[in-house]
Structure formats: structure tokens, C-alpha cells
C-alpha positions in Angstrom: 7.9 136.3 105.4 8.9 137.8 101.9 6.9 140.8 100.2 5.3 140.1 97.1 5.9 141.8 94.3 2.9 144.1 95.0 4.3 144.5 98.4 7.1 146.2 97.4 6.2 148.1 94.7 3.7 149.6 96.8 6.6 150.4 99.9 8.4 152.3 96.8 5.7 154.4 95.7 5.3 155.3 99.1 9.1 156.3 100.3 8.9 157.8 96.7 6.4 159.8 97.6 7.4 161.3 100.7 10.7 161.7 99.6 9.6 163.7 96.6 8.0 166.2 99.4 10.8 166.1 102.2 13.6 169.0 102.5 16.2 166.6 104.3 16.9 162.9 105.3 19.0 161.0 107.8 19.5 157.1 108.2 20.1 155.7 111.4 21.0 152.4 112.4 18.3 151.3 114.8 19.6 147.4 115.5 19.0 146.8 119.5 16.4 148.8 119.6 13.2 147.5 121.4 9.6 147.7 119.9 8.7 150.2 122.8 11.4 152.2 122.1 10.9 152.7 118.5 7.1 153.5 119.4 8.2 156.2 121.3 10.3 157.2 118.5 7.6 157.1 116.2 5.2 159.1 118.3 7.9 162.0 118.8 8.2 161.7 115.4 4.5 162.5 114.0 3.9 165.4 116.5 7.3 167.1 115.0 5.9 166.6 111.4 8.7 163.7 110.5 8.1 160.5 108.6 9.8 157.3 109.7 10.1 154.4 107.7 12.1 151.3 107.8 12.5 149.7 104.6 14.9 147.6 102.5 17.9 149.2 101.5 17.3 147.9 97.7 13.6 148.7 98.0 14.9 152.5 99.5 17.1 152.8 96.6 14.5 152.2 94.2 12.5 154.9 96.3 15.4 157.6 95.9 15.7 157.1 92.2 15.4 161.2 90.9 14.5 162.3 94.1 17.4 164.8 95.7 17.9 161.6 98.1 19.6 159.8 95.5 23.2 160.4 97.0 22.3 158.4 100.3 21.9 155.4 97.9 25.5 154.2 97.9 26.3 154.7 101.7 23.4 153.0 102.8 24.5 149.4 104.6 22.7 147.6 106.9 19.1 147.5 108.8 18.4 151.6 108.9 15.8 153.6 109.8 15.0 156.8 107.2 13.8 159.8 109.0 12.3 162.7 106.7 11.7 166.1 107.8 8.2 167.5 106.4 7.8 171.3 107.9 11.5 172.1 108.0 15.0 171.3 107.3 16.3 170.2 110.5 13.2 168.0 112.2 13.8 165.0 111.1 17.7 165.5 112.5 16.9 167.0 116.0 14.6 164.0 116.2 17.4 161.9 115.8 19.6 164.0 117.5 17.6 163.8 120.5 16.8 160.2 120.8 20.3 158.5 119.9 21.5 160.5 123.2 19.4 158.8 125.5 19.0 155.7 123.4 23.1 154.6 122.3 21.4 151.6 120.1 20.2 154.4 117.3 23.4 155.3 115.2 22.7 158.1 113.1 25.2 157.1 109.5 23.9 159.5 107.2 22.3 162.8 106.6 21.6 164.4 103.4 20.2 168.1 102.6 18.7 169.5 99.3 20.4 166.7 97.2 24.2 166.9 99.6 25.2 163.8 101.3 27.0 164.7 104.6 27.8 162.1 107.1 27.0 161.8 111.0 28.9 164.2 112.0 26.8 166.8 110.4 23.7 165.5 112.3 24.4 167.8 114.9 24.5 171.2 112.4 21.3 170.6 111.1 20.1 169.5 114.1 20.3 174.2 114.9 19.0 175.5 112.2 16.1 177.1 113.0 12.2 175.9 112.2 10.2 178.4 110.2 8.5 180.0 112.7 12.1 181.1 114.1 13.8 181.9 110.8 10.8 183.8 110.0 11.1 185.5 113.6 14.5 186.1 112.9 14.3 187.9 109.3 11.7 190.4 110.7 14.2 191.0 113.7 16.6 192.1 111.3 14.2 193.8 109.0 12.6 196.1 111.9 16.1 196.8 113.9 17.1 199.8 111.3 13.6 201.4 111.7 14.0 201.5 115.2 17.0 202.9 115.6 16.3 205.5 112.9 13.2 206.3 114.9 15.5 206.0 118.6 18.3 208.5 116.7 15.1 211.0 115.6 13.8 210.9 119.1 17.4 211.5 120.9 17.3 215.1 119.0 14.5 216.9 120.5 14.9 214.7 123.9 18.8 216.4 124.0 17.7 219.9 123.1 14.6 219.9 125.7 17.6 218.6 128.4 19.3 221.3 127.2 17.1 223.8 127.4 15.6 222.5 131.0 19.7 222.6 132.4 20.0 226.5 131.2 16.7 227.8 132.5 18.0 225.7 135.7 21.4 227.2 135.3 19.9 230.8 135.1 17.5 230.4 138.3 20.3 229.4 140.0 22.9 232.4 139.6 
């Protein structure tokens, strides 16, 4: 069933809107997945703040015009599922990576982060990127470490002094 011009414009607008706010995108070939498997993938993606779209490549190319995912346009061939990360950089890559391990029919083809295009080999690296909360905790631990070490160092001086005095006292009592 062919889409009307209005329906096509609506699809392009939806994808363009998501692409404008997304941090990264993954295109994966989904040929061979059953409907139940696609539904399972959509449910997992929804939980992680990932938007999945199955769109004709010509419509996706139009939607990507003027966005940071325009670099994907030339490489899009075959039936592709587009996954957009809206909460953190690696969420779409994590979802596609995990799901493709369980289902061989889902094959990652393109990864785009910050306007740069990568091949499927970059999916693992992007998937390992920390979430926002993890990045903040790493940053806070890094900022806290020097202060902690300074306090430990300052605390060590009086502690050593007290231990030395106690050792001298014990030595005098023993003599």
C-alpha cells in the first residue's frame, strides 16, 4: 500500500523531529526478524529512551537533510531500522548491540555520532560509552580524589606523631 504525499510528509517530519534532538543514531538491517521480535525490540528501546523508526530510505534521506545525521544518507541501502538515542550517546548502540547478539537477523550497518559516520565495527565502542549518570559519577569521583588524598595526608602526620610518642613512652616504661 503506497503512502500518499501527506503521509510521506508526516513521516519525514516525525523522523526529522527525532533526528534534531537525538545524540546518536544506528541503522540496522532487520530483514528476517519476526513481528514478535520487533515488538520485543521496540519495548526494550522504549524503556531506554531510544526511538525506533522503520522508514523508506528515500524518506529518511529527506528527513536527515540539515541534521547531524545527513552523513548517513549516502550509505543507506536495503531495509533499515533507525534507532535514535535521545537520552545519552550510547543507548541506541547498546540496545541494537544486545539485541543483535540474541537475534542474528538484526545486522548493524551504520553508526552516527556527532555528525560523524562509522561502520558497524564502531557499535561496540559506542555501546560502551557511559550513561549520563555514570559519567557524572566518574567526574565526581575524579574531582573528589585529590581532596580525599589531601585529607588523608594531613591526617597521617598527627597520627604518626601520636604513634611515635606512644612508642617512646612504651620504650621508657620498658627500660
